[in-house]
C-alpha positions, 0 to 999 in steps of 0.5 A: 732836392731844390724847389726849382728842380721839383715837379709840382702837381695839382689835382683839382683846379679850383680857387685854392689851387689857383691861390697856391699856383699864384703864390708859387709863380709870383715867387718862381715864374720859371716853375710854370713849366714844372707844374702839372694840373688835372681837372675834369673841367676843360674850361677851368684848365683852359683858363689856367693855360691861358694865364700860364701857357707853360702849365701842363694840363690834363683830365687824368689825375693819374698823369699828375700823380706819376710825375709829381714830387710835390702833389697838392690834393686841391679837391673838396674833402668829400672827393678825397677817398675817390681821388686817392683810390684812383692815384694811390698806385701811381704815387712815387714813394718819395712824393710829398702829398699836400692835404688841404682838406678841412676836417680830414686828419693826417691818419685818415688821409694816410689810411686811404693810401693804404701804405706809408706816404709823406703827408703835409697837412696844411690850412692856407687862406686866400691871400696866398695868391698874393704871396700874403697868405697865412698857413698852418702846417703839420707834417707826418712822421715820414717827412724828412728834415730835407723834405721840411726844408723844401716845404718851408721854402715852398710855403714862404712863397705864399706868405707866412706859415707856422708849424702847429700840432694837428689838434690845433687845426680847427683853431687855425681854420677859425683864425686864419683859414676863414679869417679873411672873410671877417676882415672883409666884413669889417672893411665893408662895414667901415666903408658903408659907414663912411658912405653914410657920412658922405664919402663915395663908396669906391673911395671909402673902400680904399680908405678902409682897406688900406687902413686895415692893411697898414694896421695889420703891418703895424702889428706884425712889424712893431712886435707891439700888442694890438691892445697897446697899439689901440691905446697909442691911437686913442687920445683922452677925450679924442675922436678914436676913443669915442669909437673904441668905447662904442665897440667895447660897450656893444660887445665887439670882443664877445661877438668876434669870439662867438663868430670865430668859435662857431667856425671852430666848432663847425670845423670840429664837426667836419673832423668827426 
């Protein structure tokens, strides 16, 4: 099956569903007519329908489950048991289930369906809606090579993906799932520092955000280690090394590790 001929379903119309949908429709605008989404909130469905008029919306999860070739379960993890109990008899044998629930292992989701089901566990992040996302993917054993080819095409429309072992999903949560929030904090801190030094805050945000964007692209496109890139910017006795020395002296690496590790540990607790 080709992606352009696939019917895509979403159960849940929150932020992550909007992010996925935004990524899909940026890459494949004509797929709007093949997307079905359910949610108990008419207001959320109306807002999506206003933005994407060709969408099919409903308050009945079973309606979406019946037609979907690829079915995203974009509800909070605590709702997975109730939602799956409602739809499991209506999911087609070849339907691919996309689980985005932090902390829920594939085996647990599989057990809720009480039958063999094709499941892809994924951990995306919010830049997915711009086609700049980073997703970790883990397929279960029922997905075929053809299925994986289709899914890789789909996730390429959101940005970049890596297939990882399921035991690394807590780490994926720490580094990329929650990672945008860390970067936003750093951008905000840079902008506030620039404001304190006299630059209007709105202008400082542009300087800080574009700098972060460009620096990230340098890492990805150059293939050069970030530490080397840092050294390349630093001239002995210059301005940059003065700032970098403060970061190192005040424990930037330790602070980032502690913060990210706390996120990973929280994810592990949710998995228990």
